[in-house]
N, C-alpha and C positions, 0 to 999 in steps of 0.2 A: 497495257490496256486489255481488259478482258473482252473476248469476242464470243458471240453466240456460236453454237456448233455449226449452224448453217452459213455463218459468215466467217470466212478464213481469208485474211488479207495478207498480202506480201508487199514489201517495199522494194521497188526496183529503181536503181540509179544508173541511167546510161551516162557515160562520160567519154569525152575525147579531149585529152590534154588539160582537163580540169582536175586538180587534186587538192588545192589549198583549202577549199571549203568542206571537203569530205569528212574530216574528223568531227567537226561540229554537227554535220548532218547525221552521221552514224550515231553519235552519242545521243542525239535527240530521238532517233528512231528506236534505239535500244531502250530508252526510258519508257517508250510506249509498248515495249515487249513485242516488237514486230520482227519477223524474220527479214533479213536484208540480202538482196542480190545486187551485185555491181556488174555491169557489162562494160568492159573496157573496149571501146570501139576503135582499136588500133592506135592507142596513144603513143606519142613519141617520147624519147628521153628529154628531160628527167622525170616527166609525169608518170611514165610507165613504171619506173622503179619506186616512185613515191606511192603509187597505188598498190604495188606488191607488198611494200613494207607495211602499209596501212592494214591490209588484209591479214598480214602475219600478226599484227598487234591486236586484231579483233577476230578471234577464231569463229565468232558467231556469224561473220559475214562470208558469203559465198561469192567467189569471183569467176566470171566467164570472160573470155578474151577473144576478140577477133584479131587475126594477124595483120590485117590491113583495114583502114577505115572504110566502112560501108554506109554510114549515115545513121542519124538518130532514129529514123523510122525503121530501118532494118534491125537495129539493136532492140527496139521496143517490140517489134513483131516477133522476134526470136524469143524474147522474154515472155510475151503473152502465151505463146504455144507451150513453152516449158512449164510455166506456172499453172496453166490449165491442166496439163497432164499430171502435174504433181498434186492436184486436188484443191488448189486454191480457188476461191469464188471471186475474189477481187484483187486488183493490182493497183497499188499506190505508186504513181510515177513521181519521182522527185528529181528535178534537174540538178546537176552537180555544180552549177555556177554560183550558188550561194546567194541568189537574189531574193528568194522568197522568205517570208517570215514563217519559220518552222512551227511556231505556236498555233498556226491555223490548221495543222495536220489533224489534230484531235477533232476539230470541228468537221473537217472533211470526212473523216472516218465515221464519226457519229451520224452524219447526214447520209452516208452510204448505207449504214445499218438500218436507218429509218426508211430509206428508199433504195432497196438493193438492186432494182432494175435501172436506176438512173446513172448517168455519167455525172459525177460530182466534180466540179472544176473550180479552181481558184478564179476569182474575178479581181484582177490586179487593181490595187489602189497605189498609185505611184507618188513618190515624192519628187522634189526638184532635181534629183540626180538623173532622171531619164533623159537621154539625148533627144533633141528635137527631131532628128531623122527617124529615130525609133518610134516616137509617138505618132508621127505622121504616117509612117509605114503601117503601123498597127491599125490606125483608124481606117486606112484604105482597105485593109483586109476585113475589118469589122463590117464595113459597108457592103463588101461583096458577100460576106456570110449572111447578112440580113436579106440580101436578094436571093441567094442560093437556097436559104431555108424558108423564104417568105415569112420571116418571123424576126422579132427582136429579142427572142428568149436567150440566144447565145450571145451574151454581151462581150465575151472575149474568148476567141477560139485558139489562142496561141499560148496560153499559160501552161507552163511545164510542171504544175503541181495539180494533180487530179487523181481521182479514183475511178478505175474502169470496172464495169461488170464483165467478167471474163467470158461468160457463156455467150453474151451478145457479140463481144469482140471477136472471138474465135469463129463464130458463125459468119461474121462479115468477112474475115480474112480468108475464109474458104471460098468466097464468091468474088472478091476483088483484091487487087494489090495496090494499096495506097502509096503515095509518094514516100520515098525512103530517106529523105533528108529534112530540111527545114519546112518543107511543105506537108510533112506528116501530121503534125498536131491539128492543123485546121481541117485537112481532108478527112481524117478519121472521125472528127467531131461532127462534121456535116453529114457524112455517110451514116453514122450511127443515128443521128436525128432522123434521117430519111427512113431508117429501119424501125423507127418507133421508140428509140431509146430517149427518154426525156432528159433534158439538161437541168442541172441544179447548180446555180452559181453562188459561191461563198466568197465574201470579200477577203483578200489576202494582201497585206502590205508588201510592196516590192521596192527594193533599193538596189541601185547599180553601184557596186563597189568601185572606187576610183582606179584600182589597179586591175580591174576585171578585163580579161580578154574575151573576145567573141569569136565563135566558130563560123559566124555568118560570112559567107562569101558573096559580095555584092552582085556580080554578074551571074554567077552560077545559080545562086539561090533565088534571086529575083526572077530569073528565067524559069526556074522550076515552079515557083509560086504562081507565075503568070500562066504557065501551062496547066497547073492544077486548077485554077479558077476557070479557065476555058473548058477544061474537061468536066468540071462540076456543072457549069452552065449548060453545056450540051447535053449532059445526062439529065439535068432538070427538065429541059425542054422535051426530051425524048420520053421521059418516064413520069411526066407531071401527074397524070391521074393516079398512078400507083403510089407516088410519093405522098400526094395529098391524102390518099386512103390510109396511109400508115403513120399519119402525124401523131407524135407522142402526146399523151394527155398532160394537161398542166398539173403541176405538183403544188401541194399546199406547203409553201416555204416562204418565209418573209424576205429572203434575199433574191428570189426569182421574180422577174418582171415580164409580164406579157401585156403589151400596151395596145388596146383597140384604138386605132387612129381616129375614127370619127368621133370618139368621145374625148378628144384631146383636151377640151376645156373642163371636163369633169374628172377624167382619170388619166394618169400618166402624162400630164402636161409637160413636166420638166424634161423627161427623157425625149419625148417627141419633138419638142422645140429645139433641144440641143442637137439632135440628129439632123434636123432640117437645117439648122444654122451651120453645122459642120459641112454638110454637103454643099451648101451655098458658098462657103468660103473656099472650098477645094475646087468646085467644078462650075461655079457661076450659076446664073439663073436657069439656063436651058439644061445644063448638065444635072443640076440638082433635081429638077422636075423629072427628068428621065430616070434617074436613080431612085427617086421616091416612088415611081410608078409600080414596080413589083410589090413594094411594101403596102401601098394603098390598095392594090389589087388583092393582096392576100387578106387584108382586113375586110374588104368587100365580100370575098368568098366565105370567110369564116364568121363574120359578124351578122348573123341572121337577124337579130333584133334590130340593129341599126339599118340593115339593108331593107327590111320590111318597112321601117319608119320612113326611109327615103322614098320608096316606091309609093307608099300611102300618100305622102305629101305631094309628090309629083302627079299622082293620079287626081288628087283634089284640084291642083292647079289646072290640069288638062280639062277636067269636067267643068270647072268654074269659067274657064275661058272659051267653052263651047266646042272643044275638040271631041271627036267621036271615038278615037282610039286611045286605049290606055297606054301609059308610058312603057317603053321597052326597057329590058334589063340594062342595056348599054347606056341608057340615059341616066339611070341611077348610078352606074359606075362613073359617068361624067360628073355627077353631083359630088361624088367622093373626091375626084381629082380637083374639082374647083375648091374644095376645102384645103387641100395641100397647097394649091396656088395662092390662096388667101394668106397662108402663113408666110410663104416666101416673099410675097409682096410686102407684107408687114415689116419683115426684116430689112428689105431693100429701102423702104420708105424711111425708117428710123436710122438707117445707115447712110442716108444722103445719096442713095443710088437712083432715086426716082426724081425726075425733074419737077419742080413746082408747076411747070407748064402742063404737066400731065394730069393735073387736078383742076377741074373746072367747078367754080362755085356758082350754083344756079341762082342764089339769092344773095348777092354781095351786100345789099342794103341791110338785110337781117344780120349777117355776120358782123357788119360794121356796128350795128346797134348793140350787139352783145359785147363787142370789144370795148366800145366807148362808154358803156353804161357804168355808172358809179356803184350801182347795186347789182346783186346777182339774181339767180333764179334756178329753175329746174330745167335740165336738158334730158329729155327722154330718148334713149337710144334702143337699138334692137340687135339681134344676132343675125340680121340679114346684111349682106354686103360686108364691108370692112371698116367698121367704125374706128378700130384701133389705128388703121392707116390714116383715116381722116384726121385724127388728133395730131398726127405728125405735121400736118400742114395748116393747123390753126395758127393765127397770129400769136407770137410769144406772150403778148399781154393777156391773151385769153388762156393759153396753155397754163400759165402760172396761176390762174385763178380757177382751175378745173379740179374738182374733187369727185372721185368715183365712190358711189355707194354700192357695196357688194355684200352678198349674203352667203358666200361659200368660201371655204378655205382654199379651194382649188383656184378660184379667181384671184385670191390674194397671192398665191404662189406664181400664177401667170404674170401678174403685174410686177412682182419682185424679180422674176427671171428676166423679163423684158427690160427692166431697169438695169440689171447686171450686164446684159448684153449691149445695151445702148443707154448710157447714163442720161442722155437727153430725153429718153422716153419715160423717165421716172415721173409717176403721177401720184398726187395725194390720193389716198384711199381710206375709207372707213368701212369696217365690217359691221353691218347692221342686221341683227337677227330679230329685233323687236324695237318698236318705236316707244321708248320710255319718255317720261316728261323731261328728264335731264338731257336725253339725246335730242329731243325736239328743240329744246332751248339752245343747245350747242349748234345745231344745224341752222337755226334762225339767225344766230350771231354770225355764222359764216356767210350767209346770204347778204346780211346787212353790210358786211365788210366787202362785198363785191364778188364772192365766190359763186361759181355755177356748179350745182350738184348734178352729176350725170348718173342716171339709174336706168336699168333695162325695163322696158315695158312689155316684154314677151317671155319672161321667166317667172314662174310662180313657186313659192310666194316670196315677195320682198320682205314682208313681216310674217313670222312663222305662225299663221293661223288659217285654217281652212275657210273661215268666214270672210276672208279678205280676197275672194276670188269672184270674178264675174264671168259667166259663160256668154261669150259674144259671138255673133256670126262671123266666121273667118273662112274664106274660100268656100262658102256655101254650107259649112257645118259648124255647129257651136263648139267653141274651144275655150279652155280656162285661161283668163288673163288676170294678172295681179291688179288689185285696186290700189296698192301701195303708192305708186307715183302720184296718183290724183288725190289721195288722202293727205299725202305729205305736202303737195302743192297747196291744198286748201289751208293747212295749218301754217304754212310759211307765208301765205298771202303774197305770192310773187309771180312773175311771168313764167310761162311754160313754153318751151320750144321743142321741136322734134329735130333729130339729127339722123340723116341717112347718108350712106356712101356706097354707091354701087359702081361696078366696073362695066364700061362699055368699050370692048376691045382693048385698046391700050390707054384709054382715058378713064379716070375716076371722076364721077360726078358727086360733088359734095353738096348736100341739100340741108339747109337750116331754115326751118319754117316756124313761124309763130303759131302756137296752138291755142293759147288763151292768155289774156292779160292777167286774169285772176281765175282761180278755180273756187267757185262759191257753191257750197252745199247746204241749201235750205234745210232746216231741221225736219220739216214734215215731208220733204221730197228728197231726203238725203240719198237713199239707195237708188232711186230713179235717176238722180243727177249723176251719181258715180257711174251707173250703167251706161248712160249716154256718152260720157267721156270715154269709157272703155270701148264702146261700139265705134266711136269716131276713130280712135287709134287703131283698132283692129282693121277697119276698112282702109285706112291709109297704109298700113303695113301690107295688106293684101295687094294694093296697087304696086308696091315695090316688088312683091313676089311674082306678079304677073309679068313685070318688065324684065326681071332677071331671076327666073325660077331656081337655077342651080346655085345661086349665091345665098341660099337659105342655110344657116349654120346650126339648126337644131336637129340633131340626129337621135330623136327619141319620139315616143308616141305622143304627139302634140294634141291629139283628139281622144283622150282616154274615156272609157265608159265610166260614168260617175252618176250617182244618185242626184247630184245637184244640177244635172243638165236640165235646162228648161224645156 
């Protein structure tokens, strides 16, 4: 592999009693024209002699040896210093256990050339050979790293296939001494992140060979890792302003993910939901909410646009309700935390962990009419409260007749993942970007068969046209609302109901309300009639916002400046 003059990479293989996979690793590295160093960290016989013979067979390989085992971290730190003194700019770390797909090395090196200041690391993609204990242990470490970095950008801090920028590493090693054994990989990754070194994660296939032996010592290494996380957390608390000031910039790379939490429904939904679900399984409801707190706090601090949108919304609620003082910053933070609680509650509901007695139906007669009706209709929902949770407690006869009309691919993925996590949550859905004649006919047939079409009344547009928006008074200020639900209802000639679900302490109140038996739009008064329906809906939604302000799930500028404002 040809390298620019400013990019000089060296491959370093630390090993302790691993020799079987070394020939294959060396052959691959030589094919990439990389200089190779092996640091034998005090291997015992027969691995010691096998490594000596291997180096004799490959004169291009340089061997360094510790007389006694000092730990993987100690071996790598020694190699970092020697490589930097020898004039190398980057060091490729390759673990000697043979678990990693070596074909990913070329991609890692190319990424390091494109981003020479980044730490380019493998992001393991495991097959079924990974032991359950290893998978669980790694996830626990991942969660701690998310907290320690206040970020989701380091998706795996333990992979032993990575490319280090040596200038940044040697500068760090002059200031601190990271863990010297199995705690090294994670600690140096976190500390480099704190120093402003951006991570770049590259997918790498990982396989655990059946005869592979591990150097991991359960009690010694788990204790070292626990001490390491404690040390990092204390440092984070002590140096938080400095660490935040040195946050690395995001990199333009399709394998790196940075997920703004409040935009969960629009961006990064899959990763955010999986993290929340994993926390819930490992630590229960209270523990998962505590562990989510630093992540949510980070996105509150760094998501200026979403934070401003939250404060703007809460300010309008305060003014509309007659309060004289604007909302405090902590109230906006509580708004963020309510969003994460909403997700945890959703998983609990579909997992059968919330008692049906915790859900109170305010209008059981209306729910009974919907359930027993032989024909269907339109069910208008919103992003206030937890409508997804409400659907978990609908009668099965109604659940099976519910179809979601959605207009973004993100909502499709949200529904698909929820169904993967809890098959009972699978809901019929149709992605609708425009209302064609054929689509209208198909929807009409569904309603005649008894289906209820659920569509959001607070997201624009349902049908992709700026002309299908009404600016309605909402919390005292005009805001754009979609006309789609009411246009559709008029075409379907069916009943329209509203569905809300808000939390009141430990109880959820499920509200199903009749809105109109039919939506009739006279030709001469068509626009005025549509506007009146939108105004009614906006006023009803405002009531819910006043009752539970922090359960509003729209984290964007809901009141944009627009020429169409009346």
